[in-house]
C-alpha positions as CSV (number, residue, x, y, z in Angstrom):
1,Y,17.2,32.1,32.1
2,F,17.2,35.8,32.3
3,L,20.9,36.7,34.4
4,V,21.9,39.9,36.2
5,L,25.5,40.9,35.0
6,S,26.4,44.0,36.5
7,L,24.8,44.9,40.0
8,R,26.4,46.7,42.6
9,S,26.1,48.1,46.0
10,T,27.8,49.7,49.1
11,G,27.2,49.9,52.3
12,R,24.4,47.5,52.5
13,T,22.6,46.5,55.6
14,T,21.5,42.9,56.5
15,K,17.7,42.3,56.1
16,T,16.3,39.0,57.3
17,A,14.1,37.4,55.1
18,K,10.6,36.7,56.2
19,M,9.4,32.7,55.8
20,P,5.9,32.9,54.3
21,S,3.0,31.2,55.7
22,S,1.3,27.8,54.6
23,P,-0.2,27.4,51.8
24,P,2.4,29.0,49.5
25,L,1.7,32.2,47.7
26,S,1.0,32.7,44.4
27,P,2.6,32.7,41.8
28,Y,4.2,29.3,42.5
29,S,1.5,27.5,44.3
30,S,0.5,25.8,41.5
31,L,4.1,24.5,40.5
32,W,5.7,21.2,41.8
33,F,8.3,21.8,44.4
34,P,11.6,21.3,42.2
35,D,10.0,23.5,39.8
36,R,9.0,26.3,42.4
37,A,13.0,26.1,43.2
38,R,14.5,26.8,39.9
39,T,11.5,29.2,38.6
40,S,11.7,31.4,41.8
41,C,15.3,31.4,41.9
42,A,15.5,32.4,38.0
43,D,12.6,35.0,38.6
44,L,14.4,36.8,41.6
45,Q,17.2,37.7,39.3
46,N,15.4,38.6,36.1
47,N,12.7,40.9,38.3
48,N,15.9,42.9,39.7
49,K,17.8,43.1,36.3
50,N,16.8,46.7,35.7
51,N,17.5,47.3,39.4
52,P,21.5,47.7,39.8
53,T,21.4,48.2,43.5
54,S,19.1,45.8,44.6
55,L,20.6,42.2,44.8
56,P,24.3,41.7,46.5
57,A,24.8,38.2,44.4
58,W,23.7,37.3,41.0
59,T,24.2,34.9,38.3
60,D,27.1,35.6,35.4
61,M,26.1,34.2,32.1
62,E,29.2,34.8,30.3
63,A,31.0,33.2,33.3
64,C,28.2,30.0,32.7
65,Q,29.3,29.6,29.4
66,A,33.3,29.7,30.3
67,F,32.6,27.3,33.0
68,A,30.7,24.6,31.0
69,K,33.6,24.7,28.6
70,T,36.1,23.6,31.6
71,L,33.6,20.6,32.4
72,N,33.4,16.9,30.8
73,A,29.8,16.2,30.8
74,D,30.6,12.3,30.7
75,T,32.6,12.8,33.8
76,V,30.4,14.9,35.8
77,R,27.6,12.8,34.6
78,Q,29.6,9.3,36.1
79,E,30.5,11.4,39.3
80,G,27.6,12.8,39.8
81,R,25.8,9.6,39.6
82,S,28.0,7.6,42.2
83,L,27.9,9.7,45.6
84,A,25.1,7.6,46.9
85,T,27.0,4.3,46.2
86,N,30.2,5.7,47.6
87,Q,30.8,4.9,51.2
88,N,33.9,7.7,51.3
89,E,31.0,10.2,50.6
90,T,27.3,10.1,50.8
91,A,26.4,6.3,51.2
92,M,25.8,4.8,54.6
93,K,27.9,2.1,56.3
94,G,25.8,-0.7,57.9
95,Q,24.0,-3.9,57.6
96,F,20.6,-3.7,56.6
97,A,17.7,-6.2,56.9
98,S,15.9,-4.3,54.3
99,T,15.8,-1.9,51.6
100,C,13.4,0.2,53.7
101,Q,15.5,0.3,56.8
102,E,18.6,2.0,54.5
103,A,15.8,4.1,53.2
104,G,14.9,5.5,56.8
105,L,18.4,6.0,57.4
106,I,19.1,7.8,54.6
107,L,16.0,9.9,55.4
108,L,17.3,10.6,58.8
109,M,21.3,11.4,57.3
110,H,20.1,14.0,55.0
111,A,17.5,15.7,57.4
112,L,20.7,16.1,59.6
113,D,22.9,17.0,57.0
114,F,23.5,20.8,57.9
115,G,26.2,22.5,60.0
116,G,28.4,23.9,57.3
117,G,28.3,27.7,58.9
118,W,30.2,26.2,61.5
119,R,32.9,24.6,59.9
120,Q,35.9,26.8,61.3
121,E,34.3,25.9,64.8
122,L,34.0,22.5,64.1
123,H,37.8,22.2,62.7
124,A,39.0,24.1,65.4
125,F,37.3,21.6,68.0
126,H,38.4,18.0,66.4
127,Q,39.5,18.8,62.9
128,K,36.4,17.6,60.9
129,G,34.0,19.6,58.8
130,A,30.5,19.3,59.1
131,F,29.4,16.3,57.0
132,A,32.7,14.5,58.4
133,T,30.9,15.5,61.7
134,V,27.2,14.7,60.8
135,K,27.9,11.2,58.9
136,P,29.6,9.3,61.6
137,G,26.8,10.8,64.3
138,V,24.2,9.4,62.1
139,E,25.9,5.8,61.8
140,Q,26.5,6.2,65.9
141,L,22.3,6.9,66.1
142,F,22.1,3.7,63.6
143,K,24.4,1.6,65.5
144,A,22.4,2.3,68.9
145,Q,18.9,2.0,67.5
146,P,19.1,0.0,64.0
147,N,15.2,0.4,63.7
148,L,15.4,3.8,64.5
149,T,12.3,3.9,66.0
150,A,10.4,7.3,65.9
151,S,9.5,7.6,69.3
152,W,13.1,7.2,70.4
153,L,14.1,9.8,68.0
154,A,11.4,12.0,69.7
155,E,13.0,11.6,73.0
156,L,16.9,12.4,71.9
157,T,18.3,15.1,74.1
158,N,21.2,17.5,73.7
159,E,23.4,15.3,75.9
160,E,22.6,12.2,73.8
161,V,22.9,13.9,70.7
162,A,26.3,15.6,71.8
163,Q,27.9,12.2,72.8
164,R,26.7,10.3,69.5
165,F,28.1,13.3,67.3
166,G,31.5,13.4,69.3
167,L,30.7,16.8,70.4
168,V,30.9,16.5,74.4
169,G,32.3,19.5,75.5
170,A,32.1,21.7,72.6
171,T,30.6,25.0,74.1
172,A,31.0,26.7,71.2
173,L,29.0,24.5,69.3
174,E,26.1,23.7,71.7
175,P,23.6,25.6,69.0
176,L,24.7,23.2,66.6
177,V,24.1,20.4,69.0
178,E,20.4,21.9,70.1
179,S,19.6,22.1,66.3
180,L,20.6,18.7,65.5
181,T,18.3,17.4,68.4
182,N,15.5,19.3,67.2
183,V,15.6,17.8,64.1
184,C,15.5,14.6,65.4
185,N,12.9,15.4,67.6
186,E,10.6,16.7,64.9
187,V,11.2,13.8,62.8
188,G,10.4,11.0,65.6
189,K,7.4,12.9,66.6
190,E,6.1,13.5,62.7
191,I,6.7,10.0,62.4
192,V,4.7,8.8,65.3
193,A,1.8,11.2,64.9
194,A,1.7,9.8,61.2
195,G,1.0,6.3,62.5
196,Y,4.5,5.0,61.9
197,E,7.1,2.8,64.4
198,T,9.8,3.4,62.5
199,M,11.7,5.9,60.1
200,G,12.0,2.6,57.5
201,D,8.3,2.1,57.9
202,F,7.2,5.6,57.4
203,M,9.6,5.7,53.9
204,D,8.5,2.5,52.5
205,A,4.9,3.5,53.0
206,Q,5.7,7.0,51.2
207,I,7.6,5.3,48.6
208,N,4.2,2.9,47.7
209,A,2.2,6.5,47.9
210,V,4.1,8.2,45.2
211,Q,4.2,5.5,43.0
212,S,0.8,6.7,40.7
213,A,2.0,10.3,40.6
214,E,2.8,12.1,37.5
215,R,6.1,13.2,39.0
216,P,6.9,10.8,41.8
217,A,10.3,12.2,43.1
218,A,8.7,15.7,43.3
219,Q,5.7,14.4,45.1
220,L,7.8,12.7,47.5
221,V,9.7,16.0,48.1
222,Q,6.5,17.7,48.8
223,I,5.5,15.0,51.4
224,L,9.0,15.3,53.1
225,V,8.5,19.4,53.2
226,E,4.9,19.0,54.6
227,T,5.3,16.4,57.1
228,F,8.8,17.8,58.5
229,P,8.5,21.6,58.3
230,F,11.3,22.5,60.6
231,T,13.7,20.2,58.8
232,F,12.7,20.7,55.2
233,R,10.6,23.6,54.4
234,D,13.6,26.0,53.1
235,V,11.3,29.0,51.4
236,Y,11.9,32.5,52.3
237,V,10.5,36.2,51.0
238,I,12.7,38.8,50.4
239,Q,12.5,42.7,49.6
240,D,9.0,42.0,51.2
241,Q,8.0,40.7,47.7
242,Y,10.0,38.0,46.0
243,E,9.1,34.4,47.4
244,V,12.5,31.9,47.1
245,Y,12.2,28.2,47.4
246,F,14.8,25.9,47.6
247,Y,14.0,22.8,49.3
248,K,17.5,21.8,49.4
249,K,17.7,18.4,52.0
250,A,14.0,17.3,50.9
251,Q,15.2,17.2,46.9
252,L,18.5,15.3,48.6
253,V,16.7,12.7,50.2
254,V,14.7,11.8,47.2
255,G,17.8,12.1,45.0
256,E,20.0,9.9,46.9
257,L,17.1,7.2,47.4
258,G,16.8,7.2,43.3
259,H,20.8,6.9,42.9
260,R,21.1,4.3,45.7
261,F,17.9,2.0,44.8
262,G,16.7,2.5,41.2
263,Q,18.8,-0.1,39.8
264,E,17.4,-2.6,42.2
265,D,13.9,-1.7,43.1
266,Q,11.7,0.1,40.6
267,R,10.0,2.0,43.2
268,Y,12.8,3.8,43.5
269,A,13.4,4.3,39.9
270,F,11.7,8.0,39.9
271,S,10.5,9.0,36.2
272,D,11.5,12.6,37.2
273,Q,14.5,12.2,39.2
274,D,16.5,14.4,36.6
275,Q,13.8,16.8,37.2
276,L,15.5,17.7,40.8
277,T,17.4,21.0,40.8
278,A,20.7,20.9,42.6
279,Y,21.0,20.8,46.5
280,I,22.3,24.3,46.9
281,D,24.6,25.1,49.9
282,N,27.7,26.9,50.9
283,V,29.8,24.4,49.4
284,I,28.4,24.7,45.9
285,V,27.9,28.8,46.0
286,A,31.7,28.7,47.0
287,V,32.7,26.6,43.9
288,L,30.7,28.9,41.6
289,R,32.1,31.6,43.2
290,K,35.6,30.6,42.7
291,H,34.7,30.1,38.5
292,G,33.1,33.5,38.6
293,V,29.5,32.2,37.8
294,V,28.0,33.3,41.4
295,A,29.6,37.2,41.3
296,T,29.0,39.6,44.4
297,V,29.1,43.1,45.3
298,P,32.5,43.8,47.1
299,D,31.1,44.1,50.4
300,L,29.6,40.4,50.4
301,Q,32.8,39.2,49.0
302,Q,34.6,40.7,52.1
303,A,32.0,39.6,54.8
304,I,32.5,36.1,53.1
305,E,36.5,36.0,53.4
306,S,36.3,37.4,57.1
307,H,33.7,34.5,58.0
308,T,30.9,37.2,59.2
309,H,27.7,35.1,59.7
310,L,25.2,35.8,57.2
311,P,21.7,35.3,58.8
312,Q,19.4,32.6,57.2
313,G,17.2,34.4,55.0
314,S,18.8,37.7,54.8
315,L,19.1,39.1,51.4
316,E,22.9,38.5,51.2
317,E,22.2,34.7,51.9
318,V,19.4,33.7,49.8
319,S,20.8,35.7,46.9
320,L,23.8,33.8,47.1
321,R,22.2,30.5,46.9
322,A,19.3,31.8,44.5
323,A,22.4,32.6,41.8
324,A,24.0,29.3,42.5
325,M,20.8,27.5,41.6
326,T,20.4,29.3,38.4
327,G,24.4,29.1,37.4
328,V,24.0,25.3,38.0
329,E,20.4,25.3,36.1
330,V,22.0,27.1,33.1
331,T,25.4,25.2,32.7
332,S,24.0,21.9,32.9
333,T,21.5,22.7,30.4
334,L,24.7,23.9,28.4
335,L,26.0,20.5,28.8
336,N,22.8,18.4,28.5
337,L,23.3,17.1,32.4
338,S,20.6,17.1,34.6
339,P,21.2,19.9,37.7
340,C,21.6,17.6,40.2
341,E,24.1,15.3,38.3
342,L,26.0,18.9,38.1
343,G,25.4,19.8,41.7
344,N,26.6,16.8,43.3
345,Y,29.8,17.2,41.2
346,L,30.4,20.4,42.4
347,W,29.7,19.5,45.9
348,G,31.4,15.8,46.0
349,C,34.4,15.9,43.3
350,L,35.5,19.5,42.6
351,G,34.6,21.1,46.0
352,K,37.0,18.4,47.1
353,Q,40.1,19.4,45.7
354,P,42.4,21.3,47.3
355,D,42.5,24.6,45.6
356,H,38.7,24.7,46.1
357,R,38.6,23.5,49.8
358,T,40.6,26.4,50.7
359,Y,38.2,28.9,48.9
360,Q,36.2,30.6,51.6
361,R,32.7,29.3,51.7
362,H,29.8,31.7,53.3
363,A,28.8,31.0,56.9
364,T,25.4,31.0,57.8
365,K,25.1,29.1,61.5
366,D,21.2,29.6,62.0
367,T,20.3,27.1,59.5
368,V,19.2,23.8,59.6
369,F,19.0,23.7,55.6
370,Y,22.9,23.1,54.7
């Protein structure tokens, strides 16, 4: 991986990236979706390494090496694999009639796993962050409709979502409620359009469909992105030329399914699960900024510290996430870990420690991707 070590800039105005039309543009169209993410993020920095004013955030190679020395690979591996079975973390509570019913709930949980940019407003309203708001809300949806009938999700209203997620009366959070509703509606409508009755029916069919794929986890990521583009198509073009892919939530769904069921149902024991990338959000970015792996120009650091909104797709927002992506890839290689193992550890373990929780995360409110 080529890393940009010393970019500097001042006085930059924010430019919003374009979302490329489908099908994806070259040179990444022939790559599996997780490989598009890791390769495009590394390419972004490599393509800008000789232009010291082009990126507001980058990956510091020396910091990757130093950070790797502070981590115990066995601990990271154990903790990184445990989140999907730990109900205090990402595992879902409930009594499930079948694996596919729980798989459908996992799909819905991580389709709705966003809102990190609203952290301060959420804490001001009910002293909870984004994930602590969304997870109980999804569990309330499951309680109301255990089969997660697609037609029901397709017709959910803002009022119903606000009630289930404990956000009734939260005027400042109405845009977040609307986004949660929009995702529920898209997921429901597209599952109905595909000819399935429930979330579980859809997931069971897709799991069966990828069994013969060369890379089943990557194929399932692609199915999710192409079926639910509003919810999962986390793709940008910046500087009018560089495509950047993340597919954060789609990879998260697949990774959680593999961790949750891989030991008990061989259909979920994806042979390429370790080839997923980390699921890059503002928590992972903040952890890596704290350790110097993600470096920023002073203006961007000030914007983050002052909780200035960084628009989805802006050069600042995409550069931060791309730098974090490459930082995880490099550090995990040094530790002989998979990127998603290290990413899970950064998000669920290191990111929960008090000295990391108080480190400011960047705020992007207009995204449904994290």
